[in-house]
N, C-alpha and C positions, 0 to 999 in steps of 0.2 A: 594464521593467527590461535595461537591454544587455547582453550576458556577453564578457567577456573571456578568453584564455589566459594566464595567469601562467608563466614560467616562472623557475626557481634555486631554487623555494622547497624548502626540506629540513624545516622542522618547523613547531610550532606558532607558534615567535616568528616565522619568518617570515609566516605570515600575517597573525598581530597586524601585524608591522612596514607590511605592503603595506594591511591595511584602514584602521591608523593612516594613514599617507600619501595615499591617495583620499579619507579624509572631510576632509584638511585643503582638499582642493582646493575651490572655490568654485563654489557648484550640485550640489553632489553632496548629495543628502537620505539614500541607503543604501548601504550597501556590503556587502557579506558577501561573502570568500574561502573557498574550498574546497579544504584541502590533500590533499584526495583525489583529484580530480578535475584538480587544479592549474586552476582554474577561479576566473572573479569575477563577479559581478553586482552594477549598478552602478545607482542609480535618481535620476533626478535631471535636470536640462537642459546641466551641464557638458560640454563638446567634449569624442570619444574622444581627440582629441590632448594634451589636457590630463592627461588621468586618465592616459595612456600615459608620458608625460614625468615624472608623478610619482611610478608605479611605478618606473620607471629610475631613478630620482632618487635611491630608497632601497635601490637595487642591485639591485632584479633585472626581468627582462624581460617584455613586457606586450603583445598583439594584440588586436584587435576578434575576435570571430566573425562571422564572415558569413555564417552558415546562412542568413539569409533570401533572401541574391543565388541558393542552389542550387536546382535544381530536382528534384534526388532528394536523398534522405539516407543520407552515406555517413559512414563511422567517425569519428568525430573525433579528432583529433590524440592530444587529450588521456585519450582512451580506450583507449588502442591500448597496448600492455603491451612500452614502449620498453627500459624500464629492466633487468626482470629477464635480458635476455640481456647486458647491456653489466654487470651486476654479476656476474654468473656468469662472465663473461669473467677480470672484477678478483677475481674469490673464487679461482679456479684459481691464475692467478700468484702471488698474494699468499700462498696457502697454498705452494704448494712451495717457494719461497723461506725462507719460515717454515719450516717442518720441517726443512729445510738450516739453518738460523740455530738454531733449539733444540736443533738435534745436536749441534753446536761450544759453545754457550752451557751449554746444562743436563744435554742427556746424556754427555758425557764429565763435567763433574766428578760429577754424579749418582749416576750407572750406569755412569760406569768405561768406556764406550763407547769405540773405538780412534779415533782421530784420526790423520795424515800425521803421521812424524816431525819434520817442520819447526817444528809446533805446539806439541811436545812442548816443555813449560819455558818455550816464545817468550809470554807475557804480555802480550806488545805488537801481536804477528801475531796472535794470539786475537782481540785489541780490535781491531783494525784489520781483519779478516773480519769481525766482526758487526757492527762500521758497516758496512762495504761490503752488507752483505745488509739489514741494517733498514734503511737508504736507499733501495735499490732497492724493499722494498716501500712506501715512503714517496711514490716517485716516482710506484707502481703506482696511486696512490689518493690520488694529491695534490688530487681533487678537494674532498676534507675541507677541504683548506692554503688551497688559492683563494678557498671559498666561505664558510669559515671566519674567514679571513683579509680578507676583505671585508669580509664584513656588519660583523668587528668596526672596520674603517677607518668603516663610513658608521654610526657606534657605532648598529648592530640587532644585535649579536653572537644566534646561533642555536646549533642543535645541532651543528652545521661546527664551532664555536669551541670546543667544548666538547671536542670529540675532536680537531680539532687542537691545540689548547692542552695538553692531557694529553699527547699522544705527544710534541708538541714538547719538553712538558720533561722528559720522557724521554732522550729523543735529544741534548737542548744537556747534562744534563748528564749523561749517559756520556759523551759526547763531553769534558767536563771533568773526569772520571775518566782518561779514558785519556790526556788529555793529564799530567794528575799523575802516572799511572805509569809513562808513558816518563819521566817527571822522574827518578821515584824508580829508573828501574833504572839510567839512565846515575849517578846519584848513589848508587847501591848499596844502595840503603837500604831492607832484607828488609823491615822492619816496615811501611814505607808502601806497599812492593809489596802486600803480603799485603791492607792494606785496600782500598787502591781496586782491588784485581782484582774485589772483592764487591759494588763498586761499579757495576756494568754493571747496566742498566736496556734496553739496546739490544732483548731478547728483549718487552720489556712494552712500545715504544716500536712495533714490527712487530705485537706481538699486539691490539693494544687495537684499532690501523685494521684487521685481518683480520676480528675476531670483533664488530665493527661494523656491518662488510661480509656478515657474516653475516648479521645479523639485520636488514640493510635490503632483501640478497636476499631473504631471507622473508617481509617485508613485502611488500616491490613484488608479491611472486608473487600474496600473500593477497588487496592492496589491489587484482588485477588481478581476483579472483573475486569481489569486491562488486559489479562491474558488469559482471558478466556477463550479465546479467536484460538490462539495455540494449542491450547491445552485439547479444545474442540477437534483441531487438527489430528492430536496426537489421540486420543482419543479410535479416530476412525480407523486404526491400525489394526486389519484383519488378526485374528489368534490363528487362525485352522487356515485348513488346504485341502482339498481332496485332490490328490494326487491319482495316478495310474503308473502299475510297476507288476510288470510279469503280468498284462489284461486285469491285473486285478485293482478295484478302489480302495483307495487307503485314506482316511482322512488322519491329518498328521501334524503338529503343531509349523506353525507358517517361519518358524527358524528352522527346520528342519528341510523346509526344500530348496534346491540347487539349481543354480542353474543349469539347462535342460531338460530338466523334468519336466513332465507332459499332468497339467493340472486339468479340472473341466470345472466349469461354472453354470450352476442351474442358475434358472428367473430365481430372483429374489437373494442371492447369494451375492458377498462381496470377493471380487477378484482380488485372489491374496498376494500376487507380488506382480508385478512387470512383466509382458510376456507379449509374443505375438499366435494372430490363433490362426490354426494347421486344420481346425474343421469346424464346421456349424455356424449357425449367425445369431447374432440377438439387436438387442436395441441394451446400451450402455448408458446410467446414467453416471454423467462425469464433475455433476455440480461440485462436487466436495475439492477438486482441483481450479477446474474453471469459471466457479461461481456459473456458470450456464445448466436450466433444469432443466432443456429439453434435449432427453437422449439422444446419442449419437450410434447409428448402424455399425454394426462391427461384423466383418467375414473373415474369412481366409486372406493370410496378408495383413491385415490392419494388425494394433500394436493396441495393447489392451493397459492399462495403469494401475497397479496395488491401489483399494478402497474403494475405488468403483465398482458401481452396482448395477448388476445385468437384472433391465427392466423385465426382460421375454427372452425367449430362445432357449438356445446351447452351444457352449461355444469348449472346445476341447485346445487348450493351449501350448505354449512353449515356455516355459522361465525364460527371461534373459535379464533381468535383473532383480535382485534379491537384497533381502538387508536394508544396509545404508545407502544402498546405490539407486535403490525405487525412486519412484516421483516425487512421492509422496516425501518419503526421510528428507527427499532434496529441500522439499520447501520446508518443512520443519526445520530443516536446519539455518535452510537461507532466513527463519522470521527469528532463527534464536540469535544466530551469529549478529543482525539487528539489532536485535537488544543488546548487543555485548559489545556495540560500538557508541559513540558519541557523534551527537551533530555539532558543528562548531557554533552556533547559535547556547550552549551547555557550556562555553568554555568563561563565558561572561559569569554564569553563575558559579563556575565553579574557581574561579580568581577569587568572588567575593567569601564564598564557603571556608577556603583555606584561613581566613584570617577572621571570620565571622564571632567564633567563641569565645576568643580571646582579647576581641575588643570590645563586645558585650559585657564579660564579666571585669575588664578596668573600668566601661561606662559604670557597671553596677556600684563600684567600688565609689570611685571616684560622683558618683549620685549620694550616697551612704554619707561619706564624709560634707560633700557642701551643704547639705541638711542641718549633720553637727554643725558645721562653726557659724549657720545663719540663727544656731540658737535656738531648733529642733532639741527636744528628746529623741534618747537612742532607737526606742521603738516605731516613732514615726518616720526616724531615719533609714531605720530597719528595714522598713514595709514599704519606703520605696523605690531600696534598692531591690531586695527581691523581688518586688516588681517587673523592673527591667530584666530579671535573668529571669523567670518564666513567662512573659511572655513575647522574648525574642524567641524567631521559628526560622532557624536555619532550614528544616525538612522542608518547608516549601519551597526553599529555595533549590535545596536538591532535587525534589519531585517536580516539577517545573516542565524540565523538557524529557526527562527519559518515559514520566508517564503517558505523555501524550505521543509521541514518537513510537509507544508499543499498541498504544490503540491504532492509532493513524495505521501501523504497519498491519497491523490485526485486521483491521474492515479493508485492504488492499488484497491480503490474503483471500480475505471472502470473496473478494469478486475479481478473483484469477491474476491483480497487479505482485509483484512481491520485488519490492524495494529489496537490496544487497546490504546495504548499510544505513546507517542513519544519517549522515552524511549525504548520501543518491534523497533521500525524501523528504532532505530541508530544500536541496540544490534545485530540484527539476521545477519547484515552485517560483524562481528567481530566472529564469530562462525567456531571452526573447528571440530566439529563433529555433525552428524546428525542422530538421534536414531527413527527407522522407525517400527511402533506398525505394525505385520502382519496382522492380521484379521482385515479386512474392509478400510484398510491405504494401502497395496500392494496389498491383495488382496480383491477378491468382499464380502468376506462374508458370501456366503451361497454356498455348493456343485453342481458342477454341474457335467456331462456327459463329461470327455474328450477321452475313451475310448472303442472303443465293438469289442470284438475279438472272434469270432463264432470258435469254434473248429473241425478238423479235415474236413467233406464235407459238413458241416452244415453254410447252407446259414445266415445270421443274425435276419432273421424274426421270426425263432422258438425262438430265444435268446431271440429278445423282446418282443414278446407274452409271455414267460414265466416270463421276469422279471416284466413286468408291472402288470401281472395276480397275481404275488406274492408278490408285495412290493405292491399293492392296495389298503391293510388294515393297514399299517404299518403308525406310524405316526414319527418314525425314518428321522433327517433328509438327511440321505443318500437316503431313500427310496423316498422323495419326489425330490430328482434330477431326480431319475428313472423316474418316472410317470410322469416328462416334457417329457420326449420321446412319451407320449401319444399322445401329440398336435403335436412336432414337427415330428414325424415320423410315426404319423396318423396309431396308434398300437390299433388292438383292444384289450380292457381290459375283461375277460373272467369270469364268475362267480366262485366265489373259494367258498371252504365248510373246517371245521375244520382246521381253521385257527389257526394256535401256534407261541408265540416268542420263540423260545428254547434259550436255557443256550448256553454260547460260542460261539455269536454273530451269529446267524441265526434266518433263518423263515421258516415256512412250510403250504401246504394249499394241497388241493384236485383241483383239476380241470379236469370235464369230467371221472373222475376214475383214471386219473395219479396223479402221489405224485411229485408235485414242493419241490424243496428247494434253499435257495437261503442264501448266506453267504461269512465269509472270508475263507481263506486257509485252516486255523487252522481246522475251523468248517468242510467244503468240505472236506477233508482228515478223519476226521476222519468218515463219513458214505460211502466214495467211492473212489475208487484209481483216484487218480490223477498223470498223465505224468508227467514224469522229466523234460519234455519241458513246459508242462504248469504253472509248480516251479518255473520254472527260467522267464518265462514272468512276472508271479504275482511276482517274487521277483524285476525284475527288475520295473516294476510300481510302486512297494513302495517304492523302490529306487529314482525314482522320484516325490516322496511328493504324489504321489497318493493310495486310495483305495482300491485294487482287489476286487470285488466282483462276487463267482464264482455262476454258477444257474445250477443244476440238473433237468433229466426230467428222473422217472423210476429208477434211479442211474446210469442216461448217463449223462456223463458234455458235457452241453448245449454249455460255452464259457463261458469269462469272460467279467463285464462290469468295466473299471475303474471310478473311482467318486473323486473328488478332490475341492477343495477351488481355483477357477478359479484365476489365479492371473489378476490384470486390464489388460487394452489394453496398459493403457500408461506405467505403472510401472516400465519394465524394462530403457523404453526411461529418464524418468522423473530421475530413478536412476542414468543414466550413464551421464545426465547434469549437478545434484549434484555434482559428480566427478570431473567433467571438473571444477568446481569452485574450486578444491580443498580441497574438502572437505572427509571428512572421513565418508561414511554408514555405518551404522550400524544396523542390526531388530532381533528387542527384541520379543519373542514370547513364548507362553507357551506350544508349542506342541515341541512333542520327537523331541531329537536330527536330527534323518534318517530326518524326513519331515521335519524342518526348514530348515537343510543343502540340501535337493531339492530344497525348494523353492528359498534359500539363492543364489546358484547356477544358476536359471535360470532368478533372475532376475540380478546378478553382484552386490550384494553388500557385501562391502571389510570383518565384518566381519560377525557372526552368534552366537547369544546370547538365547538358548533355554533353554526351561525349567520352564522360568522365571515364577511363580505366581506375580499376581495384585500387592499384597504389595512388591514384591522384584524389579518391573521395577523400583519404585522410587527409591529403591536402587543401580538396575544396571546405574544408570543415575546418579547418587550421586557419583560413581566409575570412569564414563564415562570424569566427570569432572575435573579430574585430566591429560587430554590429552588436553584440551584448552575448551572454549567455547562449550556447549552444546544446540543443539535445539531438540524438544520431538516432534514425530508427530503418532498425536492419536486421532481416532473417540469414543471409548467407555468408558462407568462409568470406570470402569477398567485403562482406562488409566489416570484418573484425578489427581492422586498421581505424577504420575511420568511426568504432562506435568508443574505441580507444581515446582517441583523440580530441574527441568529443568531452563538455564538459557533466554531460549526463550522456550514457551510452545506455538505449533502451530495443532490445530485442524480443522479436517475436517469439513465442513460443514455441512452435511448431518448426520452427528452424535450425540453424545446426548449433551443433554443442558447441565449436568455438566462437559461435556469435554470441550465444548463451554467454557462454565466462567470461567474454569481455565485457558484458553492457553491464551496465548497473543498476537494473531496470526491466524484469524479464515479466511480458505478458502471454498468460499460460493462456488465455482463448484464441490470440493470435486475430485480435481485431484493432482494428485502427482506432476506433472507438475509444477504447480501452487509453490510448496515450493523454485523448483531453482529459478523461478520467484520474490520470494519474495525475496528471496536473493540479487538477483541482483539489486532490486530496492532499497533494502536498502545500497546496498554496492555503487549503481548509486545515491542514497540523501546524503549520507556522502560525499563521493568527492564531492558534487554540495556545502555541506557547508561548507568546507575545502578550497575550493574557495572563496565562501563568504566572509569570518574570514579571511581571506589572503588580500584579495585585501580590507577588510575595516580596518584592522588593518597596514597594507601598505600605502594605503592613507594616511591616519594622521601620520603616523611614518614620509614620505615624504612631503607633504603638509604641516603640520606644522613649522619647519625648514625654510622652503624656502620664506615662508609667514614672518616669522620674519627676515626674512633678511641675515640667516645663510652664503647664497652662495651669497650674493651683491657681492663679491669679484670676485667670477666667471661670471658676470652681468649677474647674475639669481634672479628676486625679482615678488611676484605677486601683484599688485593693490587690494585695495577691490573687485572691483565689475568682477573681474577673479576668485578670493576666491571662492565669492561667486558663482559665476556659475560651479565652482568644484565641491563645496558642494551641488548645488541642482542635479547635476548628479552624485554624486558617489550611493545615495540609489535607484536610478532607475537603475543603474548596478545592483545591487545588486540583485533587485527584477526582472530584465529580465534574469539575471544570471539563478536564480531558477526556470522561465516559461520554459527552456531548457529540465525540467523534463519529457515535456509534451509528449517530442519527443524519450524518450528512449526507448531502445529495451529489451522488457520485454522477446518475446519467441524467439527463433531462426526460421530466415527468414519471423518476423516480421518490421516492422518499419524500419528505419536508421541511428541506433546512437547505437553502440556499444562500449567495453571496453575491455581490455584485462581480469581485473577482475569478467568481467561478465561470461567468458568462453564459450560466444556464437561462439566467433570464434574458440576455440578451438574442441566447437561441430561440426560445418560445413567443420572442418580443415578433424576429424576422419572419417565422412559422406563420404566422397569425396573418402576419403581412401579407404575405407570398402565398398563401394556400392558394388563394382565388383566382392568382396571377401565373398558375405555372404549366397551364396544358388549354391549348387551342384546338379545335376540331374546324380548318379548313375544309371550304368545297369548290373542289375544283374540276373541270369539264374538258374533255381535249384528251386524257389518257386512255386510251386503246386497249395496253398488254402490258405485262409483266415489266417490260421493257421500260416503257414509259414511267410504269412505278420507280423502280432505278434510280433513274434522272432527277426523277420531283424529292425521292429522299436522298439522293447523292446533295441536292442542291440544297436540301432542309438543313441535314446534318455538316453542312462546310459552314453554320453562321456557327460562331463560339456560344450565342446564348443557347442553342437548340443542345440538349440532352439527348435525345430519341426523337424522332419520328414514324410511323409506323401508317404507312400509305396504302391505299387502295382503288386499285379500275374500278373495282366490280360498283364499289357505294361510291367512287368519286369525291372521295375525303381525304384528308390527311389529318392525324392527332398529333400536335404537337407537344414534347416535354419541355420543357423550360428550365434551365438550370437560372435562371436571372432574369430581370427585366427586361423585356426586347419590346420595340414599336411593331405594329400587325404590321406596317407599311414597310418593311425590312423583309418578312413574309412574303409578301406577296410579291416586290420588286424580283426574290429567289427563282418562285417559282415561275412567273410571266418571260424572266429568263431563258426559263427553259422550252417556252413557248406555249405553253399553256395558262387556261384562265382561270383565276380568280372571284366566286361568284361570292364568297362570302365567308368572315370568318366569327365565330361562335366562343 
C-alpha cells in the first residue's frame, strides 16, 4: 500500500469525495482516506501521477510520501500541528472585531450601552459600520468561503460549504435590508425604517464564522493529542552514533551508520541502530519499544535495538539493521499504516458523509420555502434555513472512528502491542476463541530441569555429578538442559572416555573406571532392574508433561532427573485473564496427547488439540472458526499458515520474522498477558467508536429538526448563532471522548478505568476469593529419604488442581500450591495411597 499526503480536506464529506475520486482511477483496488492525519493509503497498480491527478481534479491537493527514501525517521508534516497556531491567530482577530460589532449591534439596542453621538438615530451609518465590521471578520475567515465555494463548484460540497452559505446568506440578506433601510430613510417612511432596522443579521454572519473557528481550533488541538504516541515514538529516534573506524572513535550522524559498522554505547547513551553485542555487558532500558520498565541485561551475542537506552555498563556492537529497517522504524511505520487504513465500522459513517452535505442543503432550502408558504416573513424563514446549515456537522461523523483508532493504536504502541490495520484493532475484540501454540508461546521453548530425585539414601551430589559427566558430550536438547546444572549447582564435570550414543534413547561413558549410563525409563529398565516405586515416580512425571531421565553407575540406579519445556511464568495467569473475557482458550501443539494434556491441565486451557502437524494447525484453526471468530497466537515459522488462516493472527514479538509478517497483531514483549490486554484495548476502542457515532448521529438527528423549527409549537427554536456554537462543539466532544482511551485499564491493578467487558473486575474478584485457598501445608509422617519425597511429590503433582508441590522429608511437610478449588480429602487420599500418613492440613 502506497501512502500519500492530502491537503484541503476539512470534513468527512471531503474525505469521502477524495476516496471516491481515487477509486475511479483504473488499477486502484483499495483506497482509505484519513481525515485525522490528512493521509491516504492506496493499493493497486495505478501510477502515482494518475492518483494525484484524480485528487486534484476533485479539488484537493496530494503528494506521495517518500518515507522509503529517508534513512532516518523524521516527523511527518501531516503529524505536525500547524493548524492550531493559524486558527488561534484567526480566532483572536475575529473575536476582536466581533466584540466591537456586538457592542454596536446588540449592546446599544438591548443593553443601552453608549455609542458616539454621530450614530445616535443614524440607522444607515450604524448599518454601514456593522457591514464593514462583519466584512472584516469574513475576510479574516476567508478560508471557509474559498474552500466552501470551490467544493461547491466541483459538485462536492463539504462542511465549509455549509458554513460559507450560512454566513453569506446572513450577510447578503443584511446588505439587502441595509439598502431597503436607506431607501426608506430617503423616502421618510418611518414604518419601513423600523422594520428593516430589525432585519440586520451582520452579527450572525460574523458570529457563525467565529464560533466555527473556536470549534476548529479546539478540534485541531485535540487531534494533535491523538497522535502524541506516534510523535513520541518518532522523537525517540537517535540523532548521533559513536562509531569505531581504524581504532578511532568518531561521533557521526545516525544516518551515516552502515550495516557492519562497529559502534559503542556507554551508560546513559541511546543505542543508535539495531545491532549485535560483540563486547561488554550492560543493562538496557527497552521501555520505549516494549513498555517494560525493568532494564534487560545484554552481553556478547545479544541483540540490541535502536532508541533503547543503556542504563549502566559498556557495549561494543556491530550494526545489523539501519535506517528504515530498525525495529523502531518498523513500529513507527506500522502505527502510521494503521492510521491510513479504515475500520469496517467506519463504512457506516462514510456512506452517510457522502450524501450528508447535499441533503442538509436541500433541507435548508426546503425549510425556508415551507416557512414562507406558512406566511412568515423572509427574515424569519431565512433564519430557520441558515440555522439548519450551520448546526449540521459532518465532521463529527468523519472523526468518530479515526480518532478512536489513532488513540487506541497509540495506547497499544506504548504498551508494546502493535496493530497492523484498523480492521485488526476492531476485529480482535469480537473474537470467541483464542488458539495458542504451545512451544515458545505457552512454554519457554527450551527444556530445563524441573525435578531432581535421588534414589535410596543417595544425596543428589552423586546423581548430579554423574548426570553432567555423562551428558557433557551430548548435543541433545535435554542434555543441554542438564548441563545448565553445572553452573547453577557448581557441579564438577569429570573427564569421560568411550562416550557412546546407544539405540533406545540412552548414552554411556566411562569415568575413572566407572560405567555411567543415562536415558529413558525403557532404556534403563533393559539394562538394570528398576524398582516399582521408581517406575511409578517416572510415570507420574511423564503424566505431568515431563521427561524423566534415569542415571546408573555400575548398574546401580542413582536417581531421576526430570526435564521439561517449562511453562512461562505468566502463562497460567494470562490464560485465566483470557477466560475471564468470556473467550474459549485452546492449545494447539504437535506434542503427543499425554504431554499436551499435562501442560493443558497445568495452565488451565479449555481444550487441548495435540498431535497437530504445522500444516494441520491451519486446518484446525479453520475448523475452530465454526465456533465464532478465532485469534491464533504463535511465534514460529510453522505457525505462519495458522496465523494467516485465523480471523486475527497474533505474533509473539520475539518470534520468527515469518510469523510476525503473517500476523495482524504483534506483541513486542512476548508476554501472553498482552493477548488479554490487546483484546481489552480492542473492545474499549470499539465501544468508544460506537459512543462517538451515537453522539454524531444523534446530534444531527435532533439538532437539524430543532433548527428547522419543527418544535416551534413547543417554544423550542435555535437562532443561527446558537446553531453555530453547537456545531463547533460537536467535533470537539467526539475527539475529547476518544482521548479518554489514554486512561484505559489494560492490565489488572493498573490505571483507573475498567468495564465489565474487559474482564478485569472478574479477575480481581476471583483473585480475592481464591487468595486464601491457593496454598495448603500438609503434615506428613513416614517419609525417610529423598526417594520418599519424590513419591509424595509425584502423587500430589498428578492431581489436576495442583500447580506445584514442595516436599521435605526432613520437615515432614508438603507445601501444595493449587490452581483451582480442591478438597483436603483428595490430597490426603493421594498421599496415603503411597503408604504415608497425613496428620493435618493447614
